[in-house]
Biotite code that builds the C-alpha atoms (Angstrom):
import biotite.structure as struc

atoms = struc.array([
    struc.Atom([-8.509, 3.406, 8.635], chain_id="A", res_id=1, res_name="MET", atom_name="CA", element="C"),
    struc.Atom([-10.205, 2.496, 5.364], chain_id="A", res_id=2, res_name="ILE", atom_name="CA", element="C"),
    struc.Atom([-11.315, 6.044, 4.557], chain_id="A", res_id=3, res_name="ASP", atom_name="CA", element="C"),
    struc.Atom([-8.698, 6.596, 1.878], chain_id="A", res_id=4, res_name="PHE", atom_name="CA", element="C"),
    struc.Atom([-9.915, 10.091, 1.049], chain_id="A", res_id=5, res_name="GLY", atom_name="CA", element="C"),
    struc.Atom([-9.302, 11.452, 4.543], chain_id="A", res_id=6, res_name="LYS", atom_name="CA", element="C"),
    struc.Atom([-6.462, 13.947, 4.998], chain_id="A", res_id=7, res_name="LYS", atom_name="CA", element="C"),
    struc.Atom([-4.364, 12.655, 7.862], chain_id="A", res_id=8, res_name="ARG", atom_name="CA", element="C"),
    struc.Atom([-1.899, 14.364, 10.151], chain_id="A", res_id=9, res_name="THR", atom_name="CA", element="C"),
    struc.Atom([1.640, 12.995, 10.251], chain_id="A", res_id=10, res_name="TRP", atom_name="CA", element="C"),
    struc.Atom([0.829, 11.090, 13.449], chain_id="A", res_id=11, res_name="GLY", atom_name="CA", element="C"),
    struc.Atom([-2.242, 9.531, 11.850], chain_id="A", res_id=12, res_name="GLN", atom_name="CA", element="C"),
    struc.Atom([-0.194, 8.723, 8.738], chain_id="A", res_id=13, res_name="ALA", atom_name="CA", element="C"),
    struc.Atom([2.333, 6.834, 10.883], chain_id="A", res_id=14, res_name="ILE", atom_name="CA", element="C"),
    struc.Atom([-0.477, 4.803, 12.442], chain_id="A", res_id=15, res_name="PHE", atom_name="CA", element="C"),
    struc.Atom([-1.893, 4.200, 8.930], chain_id="A", res_id=16, res_name="PHE", atom_name="CA", element="C"),
    struc.Atom([1.566, 2.992, 7.830], chain_id="A", res_id=17, res_name="TYR", atom_name="CA", element="C"),
    struc.Atom([2.007, 0.604, 10.765], chain_id="A", res_id=18, res_name="VAL", atom_name="CA", element="C"),
    struc.Atom([-1.541, -0.750, 10.341], chain_id="A", res_id=19, res_name="PHE", atom_name="CA", element="C"),
    struc.Atom([-1.094, -1.541, 6.647], chain_id="A", res_id=20, res_name="TYR", atom_name="CA", element="C"),
    struc.Atom([2.410, -2.998, 7.036], chain_id="A", res_id=21, res_name="VAL", atom_name="CA", element="C"),
    struc.Atom([1.052, -5.406, 9.662], chain_id="A", res_id=22, res_name="ILE", atom_name="CA", element="C"),
    struc.Atom([-2.057, -6.169, 7.570], chain_id="A", res_id=23, res_name="ALA", atom_name="CA", element="C"),
    struc.Atom([0.086, -6.950, 4.499], chain_id="A", res_id=24, res_name="ALA", atom_name="CA", element="C"),
    struc.Atom([2.338, -9.194, 6.607], chain_id="A", res_id=25, res_name="PHE", atom_name="CA", element="C"),
    struc.Atom([-0.641, -11.109, 7.989], chain_id="A", res_id=26, res_name="ILE", atom_name="CA", element="C"),
    struc.Atom([-2.176, -11.445, 4.515], chain_id="A", res_id=27, res_name="LEU", atom_name="CA", element="C"),
    struc.Atom([1.057, -12.771, 3.019], chain_id="A", res_id=28, res_name="SER", atom_name="CA", element="C"),
    struc.Atom([1.456, -15.185, 5.936], chain_id="A", res_id=29, res_name="TYR", atom_name="CA", element="C"),
    struc.Atom([-2.061, -16.564, 5.395], chain_id="A", res_id=30, res_name="ILE", atom_name="CA", element="C"),
    struc.Atom([-1.478, -16.951, 1.643], chain_id="A", res_id=31, res_name="ILE", atom_name="CA", element="C"),
    struc.Atom([1.878, -18.682, 2.259], chain_id="A", res_id=32, res_name="ALA", atom_name="CA", element="C"),
    struc.Atom([0.336, -21.161, 4.702], chain_id="A", res_id=33, res_name="ILE", atom_name="CA", element="C"),
    struc.Atom([-2.547, -21.833, 2.309], chain_id="A", res_id=34, res_name="PHE", atom_name="CA", element="C"),
    struc.Atom([-0.138, -22.517, -0.569], chain_id="A", res_id=35, res_name="LEU", atom_name="CA", element="C"),
    struc.Atom([2.072, -24.684, 1.634], chain_id="A", res_id=36, res_name="ALA", atom_name="CA", element="C"),
    struc.Atom([-0.955, -26.837, 2.434], chain_id="A", res_id=37, res_name="LEU", atom_name="CA", element="C"),
    struc.Atom([-1.965, -27.058, -1.218], chain_id="A", res_id=38, res_name="ILE", atom_name="CA", element="C"),
    struc.Atom([1.548, -27.828, -2.480], chain_id="A", res_id=39, res_name="LEU", atom_name="CA", element="C"),
    struc.Atom([2.208, -30.092, 0.508], chain_id="A", res_id=40, res_name="ASN", atom_name="CA", element="C"),
    struc.Atom([5.626, -28.574, 1.099], chain_id="A", res_id=41, res_name="ARG", atom_name="CA", element="C"),
    struc.Atom([6.994, -25.873, 3.323], chain_id="A", res_id=42, res_name="LEU", atom_name="CA", element="C"),
    struc.Atom([9.547, -23.816, 1.424], chain_id="A", res_id=43, res_name="ASP", atom_name="CA", element="C"),
    struc.Atom([10.894, -20.510, 2.772], chain_id="A", res_id=44, res_name="PRO", atom_name="CA", element="C"),
    struc.Atom([11.657, -19.333, -0.769], chain_id="A", res_id=45, res_name="GLU", atom_name="CA", element="C"),
    struc.Atom([7.962, -19.549, -1.672], chain_id="A", res_id=46, res_name="ILE", atom_name="CA", element="C"),
    struc.Atom([7.175, -17.541, 1.457], chain_id="A", res_id=47, res_name="GLY", atom_name="CA", element="C"),
    struc.Atom([9.602, -14.782, 0.430], chain_id="A", res_id=48, res_name="TRP", atom_name="CA", element="C"),
    struc.Atom([8.120, -14.639, -3.063], chain_id="A", res_id=49, res_name="LYS", atom_name="CA", element="C"),
    struc.Atom([4.567, -14.479, -1.717], chain_id="A", res_id=50, res_name="ILE", atom_name="CA", element="C"),
    struc.Atom([5.557, -11.807, 0.789], chain_id="A", res_id=51, res_name="GLY", atom_name="CA", element="C"),
    struc.Atom([7.182, -9.707, -1.918], chain_id="A", res_id=52, res_name="THR", atom_name="CA", element="C"),
    struc.Atom([4.254, -10.113, -4.318], chain_id="A", res_id=53, res_name="ALA", atom_name="CA", element="C"),
    struc.Atom([1.764, -9.249, -1.579], chain_id="A", res_id=54, res_name="THR", atom_name="CA", element="C"),
    struc.Atom([3.749, -6.173, -0.562], chain_id="A", res_id=55, res_name="ALA", atom_name="CA", element="C"),
    struc.Atom([3.977, -4.946, -4.158], chain_id="A", res_id=56, res_name="ILE", atom_name="CA", element="C"),
    struc.Atom([0.307, -5.537, -4.968], chain_id="A", res_id=57, res_name="ALA", atom_name="CA", element="C"),
    struc.Atom([-1.063, -4.198, -1.696], chain_id="A", res_id=58, res_name="SER", atom_name="CA", element="C"),
    struc.Atom([1.093, -1.053, -1.562], chain_id="A", res_id=59, res_name="SER", atom_name="CA", element="C"),
    struc.Atom([0.233, -0.150, -5.160], chain_id="A", res_id=60, res_name="MET", atom_name="CA", element="C"),
    struc.Atom([-3.453, -0.949, -4.601], chain_id="A", res_id=61, res_name="ALA", atom_name="CA", element="C"),
    struc.Atom([-3.632, 1.189, -1.466], chain_id="A", res_id=62, res_name="VAL", atom_name="CA", element="C"),
    struc.Atom([-1.820, 4.027, -3.273], chain_id="A", res_id=63, res_name="SER", atom_name="CA", element="C"),
    struc.Atom([-4.278, 3.894, -6.155], chain_id="A", res_id=64, res_name="LEU", atom_name="CA", element="C"),
    struc.Atom([-7.264, 3.712, -3.794], chain_id="A", res_id=65, res_name="LEU", atom_name="CA", element="C"),
    struc.Atom([-5.991, 6.833, -2.028], chain_id="A", res_id=66, res_name="ILE", atom_name="CA", element="C"),
    struc.Atom([-5.543, 8.656, -5.337], chain_id="A", res_id=67, res_name="LEU", atom_name="CA", element="C"),
    struc.Atom([-9.022, 7.626, -6.447], chain_id="A", res_id=68, res_name="LYS", atom_name="CA", element="C"),
    struc.Atom([-10.645, 8.661, -3.165], chain_id="A", res_id=69, res_name="ALA", atom_name="CA", element="C"),
    struc.Atom([-8.861, 12.019, -3.238], chain_id="A", res_id=70, res_name="LYS", atom_name="CA", element="C"),
    struc.Atom([-9.754, 12.460, -6.930], chain_id="A", res_id=71, res_name="LYS", atom_name="CA", element="C"),
    struc.Atom([-6.151, 13.025, -7.995], chain_id="A", res_id=72, res_name="ILE", atom_name="CA", element="C"),
    struc.Atom([-5.767, 10.090, -10.397], chain_id="A", res_id=73, res_name="THR", atom_name="CA", element="C"),
    struc.Atom([-5.092, 12.448, -13.305], chain_id="A", res_id=74, res_name="THR", atom_name="CA", element="C"),
    struc.Atom([-2.043, 14.023, -11.648], chain_id="A", res_id=75, res_name="HIS", atom_name="CA", element="C"),
    struc.Atom([1.011, 12.352, -13.248], chain_id="A", res_id=76, res_name="PRO", atom_name="CA", element="C"),
    struc.Atom([3.293, 12.981, -10.263], chain_id="A", res_id=77, res_name="GLY", atom_name="CA", element="C"),
    struc.Atom([1.016, 11.133, -7.875], chain_id="A", res_id=78, res_name="PHE", atom_name="CA", element="C"),
    struc.Atom([0.544, 8.259, -10.354], chain_id="A", res_id=79, res_name="LEU", atom_name="CA", element="C"),
    struc.Atom([4.315, 7.936, -10.588], chain_id="A", res_id=80, res_name="ILE", atom_name="CA", element="C"),
    struc.Atom([4.481, 7.835, -6.789], chain_id="A", res_id=81, res_name="LEU", atom_name="CA", element="C"),
    struc.Atom([1.930, 4.993, -6.792], chain_id="A", res_id=82, res_name="ALA", atom_name="CA", element="C"),
    struc.Atom([4.158, 3.040, -9.186], chain_id="A", res_id=83, res_name="LEU", atom_name="CA", element="C"),
    struc.Atom([7.240, 3.845, -7.126], chain_id="A", res_id=84, res_name="ILE", atom_name="CA", element="C"),
    struc.Atom([5.497, 2.385, -4.076], chain_id="A", res_id=85, res_name="SER", atom_name="CA", element="C"),
    struc.Atom([5.436, -0.960, -5.915], chain_id="A", res_id=86, res_name="GLY", atom_name="CA", element="C"),
    struc.Atom([9.132, -0.649, -6.748], chain_id="A", res_id=87, res_name="MET", atom_name="CA", element="C"),
    struc.Atom([9.912, 0.251, -3.149], chain_id="A", res_id=88, res_name="ALA", atom_name="CA", element="C"),
    struc.Atom([7.958, -2.801, -1.999], chain_id="A", res_id=89, res_name="ALA", atom_name="CA", element="C"),
    struc.Atom([9.981, -4.946, -4.398], chain_id="A", res_id=90, res_name="PHE", atom_name="CA", element="C"),
    struc.Atom([13.194, -3.664, -2.848], chain_id="A", res_id=91, res_name="LEU", atom_name="CA", element="C"),
    struc.Atom([12.162, -3.547, 0.807], chain_id="A", res_id=92, res_name="GLY", atom_name="CA", element="C"),
    struc.Atom([8.828, -5.293, 1.212], chain_id="A", res_id=93, res_name="GLY", atom_name="CA", element="C"),
    struc.Atom([5.894, -3.612, 2.892], chain_id="A", res_id=94, res_name="GLY", atom_name="CA", element="C"),
    struc.Atom([8.201, -1.628, 5.151], chain_id="A", res_id=95, res_name="ILE", atom_name="CA", element="C"),
    struc.Atom([9.324, 0.505, 2.206], chain_id="A", res_id=96, res_name="LEU", atom_name="CA", element="C"),
    struc.Atom([6.267, 0.004, 0.021], chain_id="A", res_id=97, res_name="GLY", atom_name="CA", element="C"),
    struc.Atom([3.793, 1.600, 2.418], chain_id="A", res_id=98, res_name="PHE", atom_name="CA", element="C"),
    struc.Atom([5.830, 4.754, 3.022], chain_id="A", res_id=99, res_name="LEU", atom_name="CA", element="C"),
    struc.Atom([4.396, 6.384, -0.113], chain_id="A", res_id=100, res_name="ILE", atom_name="CA", element="C"),
    struc.Atom([0.739, 5.525, 0.602], chain_id="A", res_id=101, res_name="PRO", atom_name="CA", element="C"),
    struc.Atom([1.214, 6.914, 4.118], chain_id="A", res_id=102, res_name="ALA", atom_name="CA", element="C"),
    struc.Atom([2.575, 10.139, 2.598], chain_id="A", res_id=103, res_name="TYR", atom_name="CA", element="C"),
    struc.Atom([-0.300, 10.303, 0.114], chain_id="A", res_id=104, res_name="LEU", atom_name="CA", element="C"),
    struc.Atom([-2.803, 10.241, 2.981], chain_id="A", res_id=105, res_name="THR", atom_name="CA", element="C"),
    struc.Atom([-1.392, 13.562, 4.191], chain_id="A", res_id=106, res_name="THR", atom_name="CA", element="C"),
    struc.Atom([-2.202, 15.313, 0.907], chain_id="A", res_id=107, res_name="ARG", atom_name="CA", element="C"),
    struc.Atom([-5.285, 17.491, 0.416], chain_id="A", res_id=108, res_name="ASN", atom_name="CA", element="C"),
    struc.Atom([-8.026, 16.713, -2.025], chain_id="A", res_id=109, res_name="THR", atom_name="CA", element="C"),
    struc.Atom([-8.079, 19.262, -4.840], chain_id="A", res_id=110, res_name="PRO", atom_name="CA", element="C"),
    struc.Atom([-10.482, 22.180, -4.572], chain_id="A", res_id=111, res_name="ILE", atom_name="CA", element="C"),
    struc.Atom([-12.946, 22.367, -7.448], chain_id="A", res_id=112, res_name="LYS", atom_name="CA", element="C"),
    struc.Atom([-12.667, 25.516, -9.496], chain_id="A", res_id=113, res_name="LYS", atom_name="CA", element="C"),
    struc.Atom([-15.643, 27.802, -8.999], chain_id="A", res_id=114, res_name="GLY", atom_name="CA", element="C"),
    struc.Atom([-16.241, 26.573, -5.439], chain_id="A", res_id=115, res_name="ARG", atom_name="CA", element="C"),
    struc.Atom([-14.817, 28.161, -2.357], chain_id="A", res_id=116, res_name="GLN", atom_name="CA", element="C"),
])
């Protein structure tokens, strides 16, 4: 699940998506509880903000890790997709934000010229 360079089938990409959506939710929940204890107040608005920030950061980070592992960080289209994953997470949380990283896992790594 953490081999970001692996080319996945669509079924594996769906499992990847579900795994990371749940992981981001758990991470944001832990951060929200930790901050609630530190601030000594339980505020749902803080929880929403933490959830959104976690979804944005984690979906963009996973996208960039996939691009790095697949050695396609110089391709502008894929870099734009990584940024769009953050925008999607802003609009729809991890549910939308992790759709692009899941798609990126289905892409091939580029073949080096001169090698077959």
